N, C-alpha and C positions, 0 to 999 in steps of 0.2 A: 060592572066592575071589572077592571083589568086582572088578568090572571098571571101577569109577569111577577117574578120574584124581585122584591126590593133588596138593595144591597145592605149588608151589615156595615156598621161603622168600622173604619180602619184607622188605627193609631200608628203613627210613625215616631220613633224616638228622635227628638230634635237635639236635646242636650241634657246634661245633668249639672245641677248646681249643688255645691258642697259648701254650706253656710256655717261659719264659725260664730258662736253666740256666747253671750254672758249668761250667768244664772238669772232666772226670772226674778222680777221685782213685783211684789204684790202691791196693787194700787188701792183696792178696796172693793166693796160690794155689799151683798146681803147674804143671809144664810143659804140661799139657793143659787147665788151667782157671784163669782169672784173675777175681777179684772186684774190682769197681770201684764207686764211689759218685759220683753226679751230684746236686749240690744244686739244688733248684728255688727260684728267687728271685722268681717272680711270673709274671704273664701275664694273658691275657684269655680270656673264654668268650663265644661268640656263636653264635646260630642260632635256628631256629624254636621250640625248646622250652626254651631256657635261655640267659640272658645274665648276665654278671657278670665275675668276675675269679678268677685263680688266686692263692691266698694264699702268701706266701713261707714257707719252712720245711720243705717236703716234700723228697722225693728218690727216686732210683732206684738200688737196689742190684742191679746186673746182673752176670751171670756170662758170660764169654766162653769157650766151649768150642770151641776149634779153629775159630774164625770164625763160629760160631752163637751169637748172644747171647740169653740168657734174661733177660727184663726182669722186674723186680719193683718197681714204683713205688708210692709212697704219698704222697698230697698232699690238700689241701683246695681246693675251689672254693666261691666265695660268690656267690649269686644277687643280682641287683640289689635284691631285696626284703630282703636281709640274711641269708637262710638260708645256713648253712654245710653243705656236703655233703662227706662223707669219700669219697675215691676210692682204691680198690685196683685197680691196673691191671697185669696180667701179660701177657706175650706173647713174641714172638720177632722177631729181626732177623737177616738175613743177606743178603750181596751178593757178587757176584764181585769179584776184586781190583781191576779197573779202576774199577768203580763206587765201591768203598770209597775208593780214592785220590781220586776226584772229591769225595766227601762230606767227606773229611778236609781237602781244600783249600777247603772251605766253598762249593763250587759248588752251584747249585740243580740237583737231579737229579729227574727225574720219578719219582713214587712207584711207578710200574709197573716201574721198572728194578731194584727191590730189594724184599725181603720185610720189611715192618715192620708187623706186625699185633698187635692186643691184644685182651684179653677183660676189660673193666672190670666192677667191682661198685661200686655206690654205696650209701651209708648216710646216712639223715637221718630225723628224726622229724617233720619239717614236713609237714603233711597235703597242702599244695599241690604238694609234690615227691615224694610217696610213690610215684608211678608209676615213678620211677627205681629204687626198691628192689625192684620186682617185675617188672622187664623185663630181658630178655637183650639185651646190647649187643655189638657188634663195633666195634673201633677200627681205622681205617686211618691209619697215621702216615707222616709225612715230615719230613725235616730241611730247614729253610730257614735257611742260615747257622748261627747258634748257637741258633735257635729250633726247638723241636720242636712240630709241628702234628699234632693228632690229630682226625680226624673221627669222631664217635661215631654209630653207626647203631643204632637200635632194631629188633629183630627183631619184626615185626608179627604 
């Protein structure tokens, strides 16, 4: 067996998405599981590798299973050069009851106080943004009032 040290993963900030959303709409479910929809109305994208805007019309169909929320968001971002990129962003959210109450009251809560992590995939045929379609990303999200902010990190 080799004695070489294997490298640890390295994450590099690619950009941050600030998503404007509507209040959640309850769709239905069972006593242990509730399906909701949150409409995405717009937003901004900024960072070292991508700048632009979030196009209105996407949404997040999320399932709350006894306080653990499974996220399933789909939306479009548009680069400043006009390129549109499809985003499929899945992940998990959970927090203790006190933190949840503070977030529900629209307080700013440090993202280290709750788990809000995603695993996005990006699709586009634009050559200048093809790097996004062949890179693994991790999203670290936080709520700022009614805005959802997600920092997307590329796994180097």
